[in-house]
N, CA and C atoms as an extended XYZ file, in Angstrom:
357
Properties=species:S:1:pos:R:3:atomname:S:1:resname:S:1:resid:I:1 pbc="F F F"
N         1.846       42.570      -28.123 N   MET     1
C         0.866       41.684      -28.610 CA  MET     1
C        -0.002       41.171      -27.413 C   MET     1
N        -1.217       41.160      -27.626 N   VAL     2
C        -2.191       40.612      -26.552 CA  VAL     2
C        -2.266       39.079      -26.693 C   VAL     2
N        -2.287       38.479      -25.734 N   HIS     3
C        -2.259       36.868      -25.637 CA  HIS     3
C        -3.820       36.590      -25.791 C   HIS     3
N        -4.062       35.562      -26.461 N   GLU     4
C        -5.493       35.102      -26.933 CA  GLU     4
C        -6.197       34.625      -25.604 C   GLU     4
N        -5.610       34.279      -24.480 N   ASN     5
C        -6.231       33.891      -23.199 CA  ASN     5
C        -6.449       35.088      -22.286 C   ASN     5
N        -6.120       36.227      -22.787 N   THR     6
C        -6.247       37.553      -21.834 CA  THR     6
C        -7.794       37.692      -21.495 C   THR     6
N        -8.658       37.582      -22.473 N   ALA     7
C        -9.968       37.718      -22.216 CA  ALA     7
C       -10.564       36.699      -21.250 C   ALA     7
N       -10.119       35.514      -21.371 N   THR     8
C       -10.519       34.345      -20.463 CA  THR     8
C        -9.926       34.718      -19.004 C   THR     8
N        -8.757       35.175      -18.967 N   MET     9
C        -8.186       35.416      -17.588 CA  MET     9
C        -8.884       36.568      -16.915 C   MET     9
N        -9.242       37.444      -17.637 N   SER    10
C        -9.815       38.657      -16.980 CA  SER    10
C       -11.339       38.347      -16.612 C   SER    10
N       -11.931       37.388      -17.317 N   MET    11
C       -13.265       36.831      -16.813 CA  MET    11
C       -13.165       36.012      -15.610 C   MET    11
N       -12.055       35.317      -15.476 N   LEU    12
C       -11.805       34.437      -14.166 CA  LEU    12
C       -11.535       35.416      -13.024 C   LEU    12
N       -11.021       36.564      -13.341 N   ASP    13
C       -10.621       37.533      -12.163 CA  ASP    13
C       -11.894       38.122      -11.572 C   ASP    13
N       -12.975       38.244      -12.366 N   GLU    14
C       -14.259       38.852      -11.912 CA  GLU    14
C       -14.950       37.846      -10.863 C   GLU    14
N       -15.330       38.374       -9.764 N   THR    15
C       -15.907       37.574       -8.825 CA  THR    15
C       -17.489       37.848       -8.584 C   THR    15
N       -18.209       36.866       -8.183 N   THR    16
C       -19.632       37.119       -7.906 CA  THR    16
C       -19.781       37.554       -6.409 C   THR    16
N       -20.821       37.891       -5.921 N   PRO    17
C       -21.026       38.368       -4.678 CA  PRO    17
C       -20.725       37.169       -3.603 C   PRO    17
N       -20.976       36.018       -4.162 N   ASP    18
C       -20.822       34.838       -3.154 CA  ASP    18
C       -19.396       34.361       -3.051 C   ASP    18
N       -18.393       34.869       -3.980 N   GLU    19
C       -17.115       34.422       -3.875 CA  GLU    19
C       -16.250       35.411       -3.175 C   GLU    19
N       -15.093       34.986       -2.807 N   VAL    20
C       -14.081       35.750       -2.035 CA  VAL    20
C       -13.355       36.782       -3.067 C   VAL    20
N       -13.171       37.925       -2.575 N   THR    21
C       -12.444       38.850       -3.573 CA  THR    21
C       -10.908       38.440       -3.376 C   THR    21
N       -10.312       39.022       -4.493 N   SER    22
C        -8.860       38.514       -4.612 CA  SER    22
C        -8.092       39.059       -3.564 C   SER    22
N        -8.394       40.230       -2.865 N   ASP    23
C        -7.700       40.857       -1.770 CA  ASP    23
C        -7.790       39.839       -0.473 C   ASP    23
N        -9.017       39.293       -0.202 N   GLU    24
C        -9.246       38.403        0.933 CA  GLU    24
C        -8.403       37.105        0.545 C   GLU    24
N        -8.267       36.731       -0.612 N   THR    25
C        -7.577       35.341       -0.933 CA  THR    25
C        -6.099       35.669       -0.642 C   THR    25
N        -5.519       36.778       -1.034 N   ILE    26
C        -4.189       36.992       -0.743 CA  ILE    26
C        -3.930       37.117        0.766 C   ILE    26
N        -4.878       37.662        1.609 N   LEU    27
C        -4.709       37.590        2.942 CA  LEU    27
C        -4.692       36.235        3.585 C   LEU    27
N        -5.546       35.449        3.028 N   LEU    28
C        -5.518       33.915        3.427 CA  LEU    28
C        -4.302       33.221        3.196 C   LEU    28
N        -3.856       33.451        1.937 N   ARG    29
C        -2.383       32.904        1.578 CA  ARG    29
C        -1.389       33.325        2.415 C   ARG    29
N        -1.511       34.704        2.764 N   ASP    30
C        -0.274       35.150        3.510 CA  ASP    30
C        -0.225       34.671        5.015 C   ASP    30
N        -1.454       34.238        5.596 N   ASN    31
C        -1.542       33.779        6.969 CA  ASN    31
C        -1.300       32.338        7.023 C   ASN    31
N        -1.037       31.579        5.911 N   GLN    32
C        -0.883       30.122        6.035 CA  GLN    32
C         0.658       29.900        6.353 C   GLN    32
N         0.787       28.863        7.163 N   GLU    33
C         2.232       28.596        7.322 CA  GLU    33
C         2.831       27.723        6.328 C   GLU    33
N         4.099       27.903        6.092 N   PRO    34
C         4.845       27.104        4.954 CA  PRO    34
C         4.785       25.572        5.264 C   PRO    34
N         4.761       24.850        4.156 N   LEU    35
C         4.781       23.444        4.249 CA  LEU    35
C         5.985       22.863        4.938 C   LEU    35
N         5.864       22.046        6.002 N   MET    36
C         6.999       21.444        6.550 CA  MET    36
C         7.040       19.882        6.498 C   MET    36
N         8.054       19.302        6.460 N   PRO    37
C         8.059       17.740        6.483 CA  PRO    37
C         7.282       17.242        7.690 C   PRO    37
N         6.627       16.049        7.513 N   SER    38
C         5.971       15.487        8.576 CA  SER    38
C         6.799       15.199        9.723 C   SER    38
N         6.300       15.538       10.961 N   ARG    39
C         7.114       15.143       12.128 CA  ARG    39
C         6.851       13.728       12.550 C   ARG    39
N         5.864       13.177       12.041 N   SER    40
C         5.518       11.681       12.453 CA  SER    40
C         6.597       10.691       11.883 C   SER    40
N         7.236       11.168       10.852 N   LEU    41
C         8.231       10.179       10.263 CA  LEU    41
C         9.395        9.857       11.116 C   LEU    41
N         9.703       10.855       12.083 N   SER    42
C        10.816       10.684       12.963 CA  SER    42
C        10.431        9.560       14.023 C   SER    42
N         9.163        9.244       14.067 N   GLY    43
C         8.696        8.319       15.199 CA  GLY    43
C         9.017        6.855       14.789 C   GLY    43
N         9.291        6.644       13.383 N   PHE    44
C         9.583        5.243       12.873 CA  PHE    44
C        11.098        4.934       13.044 C   PHE    44
N        11.353        3.683       13.412 N   PRO    45
C        12.782        3.299       13.639 CA  PRO    45
C        13.296        3.140       12.114 C   PRO    45
N        14.545        3.152       12.069 N   GLU    46
C        15.213        2.938       10.868 CA  GLU    46
C        15.135        1.453       10.554 C   GLU    46
N        14.781        1.052        9.226 N   PRO    47
C        14.635       -0.314        8.851 CA  PRO    47
C        15.994       -1.139        8.960 C   PRO    47
N        15.856       -2.259        9.405 N   PRO    48
C        17.131       -2.975        9.531 CA  PRO    48
C        17.686       -3.327        8.158 C   PRO    48
N        19.133       -3.415        8.285 N   SER    49
C        19.830       -3.581        6.923 CA  SER    49
C        19.533       -5.087        6.707 C   SER    49
N        19.300       -5.406        5.415 N   TYR    50
C        19.150       -6.787        5.002 CA  TYR    50
C        19.875       -7.068        3.805 C   TYR    50
N        20.671       -8.254        3.810 N   SER    51
C        21.356       -8.613        2.661 CA  SER    51
C        20.930       -9.872        1.991 C   SER    51
N        19.921      -10.446        2.237 N   GLY    52
C        19.339      -11.635        1.578 CA  GLY    52
C        18.738      -11.294        0.344 C   GLY    52
N        18.270      -12.340       -0.354 N   THR    53
C        17.575      -12.256       -1.610 CA  THR    53
C        16.110      -12.097       -1.472 C   THR    53
N        15.479      -12.424       -0.271 N   GLY    54
C        14.055      -12.297        0.012 CA  GLY    54
C        13.480      -13.561       -0.145 C   GLY    54
N        13.994      -14.540       -1.033 N   GLU    55
C        13.426      -15.789       -1.048 CA  GLU    55
C        13.484      -16.743        0.026 C   GLU    55
N        14.388      -16.479        0.988 N   GLU    56
C        14.419      -17.249        2.213 CA  GLU    56
C        13.170      -17.032        3.015 C   GLU    56
N        12.355      -16.052        2.752 N   GLY    57
C        11.120      -15.854        3.492 CA  GLY    57
C         9.911      -16.649        2.860 C   GLY    57
N        10.133      -17.132        1.519 N   TYR    58
C         8.998      -17.822        0.820 CA  TYR    58
C         8.601      -19.095        1.608 C   TYR    58
N         7.469      -19.443        1.488 N   LEU    59
C         6.872      -20.518        2.110 CA  LEU    59
C         6.143      -21.362        1.081 C   LEU    59
N         6.444      -22.595        0.651 N   TYR    60
C         5.839      -23.368       -0.249 CA  TYR    60
C         4.930      -24.488        0.387 C   TYR    60
N         3.806      -24.723       -0.328 N   PHE    61
C         2.879      -25.770        0.275 CA  PHE    61
C         2.001      -26.339       -0.830 C   PHE    61
N         1.368      -27.425       -0.598 N   HIS    62
C         0.344      -28.009       -1.576 CA  HIS    62
C        -1.018      -27.792       -0.872 C   HIS    62
N        -1.946      -27.694       -1.773 N   ILE    63
C        -3.404      -27.655       -1.519 CA  ILE    63
C        -4.159      -28.281       -2.711 C   ILE    63
N        -5.427      -28.740       -2.331 N   ASP    64
C        -6.329      -29.119       -3.399 CA  ASP    64
C        -6.692      -27.839       -4.135 C   ASP    64
N        -6.608      -27.780       -5.457 N   PRO    65
C        -6.974      -26.532       -6.089 CA  PRO    65
C        -8.281      -25.973       -5.802 C   PRO    65
N        -9.242      -26.709       -5.506 N   GLN    66
C       -10.457      -26.366       -4.961 CA  GLN    66
C       -10.422      -25.367       -3.724 C   GLN    66
N        -9.398      -25.412       -2.900 N   TYR    67
C        -9.308      -24.678       -1.798 CA  TYR    67
C        -8.371      -23.417       -1.973 C   TYR    67
N        -8.035      -23.096       -3.237 N   THR    68
C        -7.029      -22.021       -3.402 CA  THR    68
C        -7.616      -20.772       -2.839 C   THR    68
N        -8.822      -20.411       -3.216 N   ASN    69
C        -9.562      -19.150       -2.790 CA  ASN    69
C        -9.708      -19.051       -1.237 C   ASN    69
N       -10.118      -20.325       -0.634 N   TYR    70
C       -10.329      -20.372        0.782 CA  TYR    70
C        -9.076      -19.873        1.522 C   TYR    70
N        -7.860      -20.703        1.162 N   VAL    71
C        -6.714      -20.417        1.794 CA  VAL    71
C        -6.216      -18.993        1.626 C   VAL    71
N        -6.284      -18.471        0.322 N   ASN    72
C        -5.863      -17.060        0.036 CA  ASN    72
C        -6.621      -16.113        0.904 C   ASN    72
N        -7.995      -16.449        1.057 N   ARG    73
C        -8.788      -15.441        1.957 CA  ARG    73
C        -8.211      -15.390        3.352 C   ARG    73
N        -8.049      -16.491        3.818 N   ILE    74
C        -7.504      -16.604        5.264 CA  ILE    74
C        -6.194      -15.878        5.408 C   ILE    74
N        -5.253      -16.059        4.497 N   LEU    75
C        -4.054      -15.228        4.596 CA  LEU    75
C        -4.359      -13.888        4.378 C   LEU    75
N        -5.229      -13.348        3.560 N   GLU    76
C        -5.536      -12.030        3.413 CA  GLU    76
C        -6.074      -11.352        4.729 C   GLU    76
N        -6.863      -12.261        5.442 N   GLY    77
C        -7.358      -11.713        6.685 CA  GLY    77
C        -6.320      -11.403        7.658 C   GLY    77
N        -5.169      -12.061        7.744 N   TYR    78
C        -4.026      -11.684        8.455 CA  TYR    78
C        -3.213      -10.665        7.738 C   TYR    78
N        -3.517       -9.427        7.750 N   GLU    79
C        -2.982       -8.498        6.978 CA  GLU    79
C        -1.518       -8.494        7.200 C   GLU    79
N        -0.678       -8.211        6.122 N   TYR    80
C         0.792       -8.101        6.178 CA  TYR    80
C         1.578       -9.379        6.439 C   TYR    80
N         0.923      -10.512        6.276 N   VAL    81
C         1.577      -11.822        6.525 CA  VAL    81
C         2.290      -12.145        5.273 C   VAL    81
N         1.733      -12.111        4.074 N   GLY    82
C         2.393      -12.538        2.919 CA  GLY    82
C         1.296      -12.515        1.818 C   GLY    82
N         1.798      -12.724        0.554 N   VAL    83
C         0.942      -12.846       -0.538 CA  VAL    83
C         0.995      -14.228       -1.102 C   VAL    83
N        -0.174      -14.850       -1.336 N   MET    84
C        -0.211      -16.286       -1.878 CA  MET    84
C        -0.255      -16.186       -3.240 C   MET    84
N         0.504      -17.118       -3.934 N   THR    85
C         0.522      -17.270       -5.365 CA  THR    85
C         0.446      -18.767       -5.787 C   THR    85
N        -0.400      -19.109       -6.657 N   SER    86
C        -0.404      -20.509       -7.308 CA  SER    86
C         0.735      -20.616       -8.189 C   SER    86
N         1.493      -21.698       -8.061 N   LEU    87
C         2.538      -21.994       -8.900 CA  LEU    87
C         2.186      -22.864      -10.090 C   LEU    87
N         1.258      -23.786       -9.891 N   ASP    88
C         0.905      -24.725      -11.031 CA  ASP    88
C        -0.620      -25.191      -10.864 C   ASP    88
N        -1.224      -25.839      -11.752 N   LYS    89
C        -2.476      -26.322      -11.584 CA  LYS    89
C        -2.752      -27.432      -10.650 C   LYS    89
N        -1.666      -28.131      -10.200 N   SER    90
C        -1.754      -29.294       -9.439 CA  SER    90
C        -1.924      -28.893       -7.907 C   SER    90
N        -1.808      -27.649       -7.595 N   GLY    91
C        -1.976      -27.188       -6.300 CA  GLY    91
C        -0.852      -26.706       -5.506 C   GLY    91
N         0.274      -26.621       -6.130 N   ARG    92
C         1.444      -26.167       -5.563 CA  ARG    92
C         1.421      -24.706       -5.534 C   ARG    92
N         1.577      -24.075       -4.337 N   CYS    93
C         1.476      -22.644       -3.975 CA  CYS    93
C         2.656      -22.229       -3.207 C   CYS    93
N         2.709      -20.820       -3.074 N   MET    94
C         3.640      -20.265       -2.259 CA  MET    94
C         3.237      -19.107       -1.621 C   MET    94
N         3.717      -18.591       -0.373 N   VAL    95
C         3.306      -17.339        0.212 CA  VAL    95
C         4.725      -16.618        0.262 C   VAL    95
N         4.626      -15.383       -0.389 N   ARG    96
C         5.809      -14.512       -0.428 CA  ARG    96
C         5.615      -13.722        0.948 C   ARG    96
N         6.492      -14.004        1.871 N   CYS    97
C         6.485      -13.227        3.106 CA  CYS    97
C         7.909      -12.886        3.481 C   CYS    97
N         8.021      -11.956        4.448 N   THR    98
C         9.347      -11.637        4.903 CA  THR    98
C         9.889      -12.652        5.903 C   THR    98
N        11.159      -12.579        6.179 N   PRO    99
C        11.746      -13.506        7.142 CA  PRO    99
C        11.004      -13.369        8.527 C   PRO    99
N        10.613      -12.100        8.830 N   ASP   100
C         9.928      -11.896       10.103 CA  ASP   100
C         8.551      -12.398       10.214 C   ASP   100
N         7.838      -12.489        8.959 N   THR   101
C         6.401      -13.040        9.033 CA  THR   101
C         6.362      -14.454        8.701 C   THR   101
N         7.461      -15.154        8.295 N   ARG   102
C         7.462      -16.417        7.676 CA  ARG   102
C         6.910      -17.453        8.749 C   ARG   102
N         7.323      -17.263       10.091 N   SER   103
C         6.853      -18.158       11.117 CA  SER   103
C         5.389      -18.068       11.324 C   SER   103
N         4.837      -16.917       11.277 N   LEU   104
C         3.432      -16.756       11.398 CA  LEU   104
C         2.659      -17.308       10.258 C   LEU   104
N         3.131      -17.190        9.036 N   ALA   105
C         2.565      -17.806        7.809 CA  ALA   105
C         2.564      -19.240        8.118 C   ALA   105
N         3.719      -19.822        8.353 N   SER   106
C         3.835      -21.227        8.624 CA  SER   106
C         2.842      -21.729        9.651 C   SER   106
N         2.725      -21.013       10.736 N   GLU   107
C         1.768      -21.506       11.781 CA  GLU   107
C         0.302      -21.468       11.298 C   GLU   107
N        -0.090      -20.434       10.573 N   ILE   108
C        -1.467      -20.171       10.071 CA  ILE   108
C        -1.756      -21.470        9.194 C   ILE   108
N        -0.768      -21.654        8.095 N   LEU   109
C        -1.012      -22.773        7.138 CA  LEU   109
C        -1.004      -24.237        7.841 C   LEU   109
N        -0.118      -24.270        8.737 N   SER   110
C        -0.083      -25.694        9.375 CA  SER   110
C        -1.361      -26.063       10.161 C   SER   110
N        -2.121      -25.186       10.548 N   ARG   111
C        -3.415      -25.379       11.299 CA  ARG   111
C        -4.489      -25.602       10.272 C   ARG   111
N        -4.307      -25.430        9.022 N   LEU   112
C        -5.407      -25.701        7.975 CA  LEU   112
C        -5.279      -27.008        7.479 C   LEU   112
N        -6.394      -27.977        7.639 N   PRO   113
C        -6.295      -29.395        7.288 CA  PRO   113
C        -6.080      -29.539        5.686 C   PRO   113
N        -6.440      -28.511        4.991 N   GLU   114
C        -6.336      -28.563        3.525 CA  GLU   114
C        -4.819      -28.460        2.996 C   GLU   114
N        -3.898      -27.958        3.808 N   VAL   115
C        -2.678      -27.634        3.522 CA  VAL   115
C        -1.549      -28.549        3.819 C   VAL   115
N        -0.630      -28.934        2.896 N   THR   116
C         0.505      -29.709        3.310 CA  THR   116
C         1.688      -28.791        2.973 C   THR   116
N         2.306      -28.542        4.043 N   LEU   117
C         3.653      -27.718        4.094 CA  LEU   117
C         4.754      -28.429        3.466 C   LEU   117
N         5.515      -27.659        2.528 N   GLU   118
C         6.925      -28.181        2.083 CA  GLU   118
C         7.862      -27.684        3.024 C   GLU   118
N         8.691      -28.519        3.753 N   ILE   119
C         9.572      -27.966        4.629 CA  ILE   119
C        11.087      -28.306        4.127 C   ILE   119
């Protein structure tokens, strides 16, 4: 039995003068090296083992709600410090950061006059 896509497949096999012939395609495929895992991954150290819940890195603070976007943009400018979240409409916020970046986030927020840190 002939498959209904046989005619379509044979049309795809035909090449125009601008296209590469199927023999050339096979040669190109034969000359390619097999895919290998990235060698750059071995340059990264193993992540440290961590047994905490992650909440010990959270930093809580109060701001006037009109400054929410301003403070968030400043934190976004320091890439990988943490993610700011508003907790309520009164201006209570938090930064989700890691224990390693908590001190930097605290320093950044403490220098902003609009922010009152919860310690």
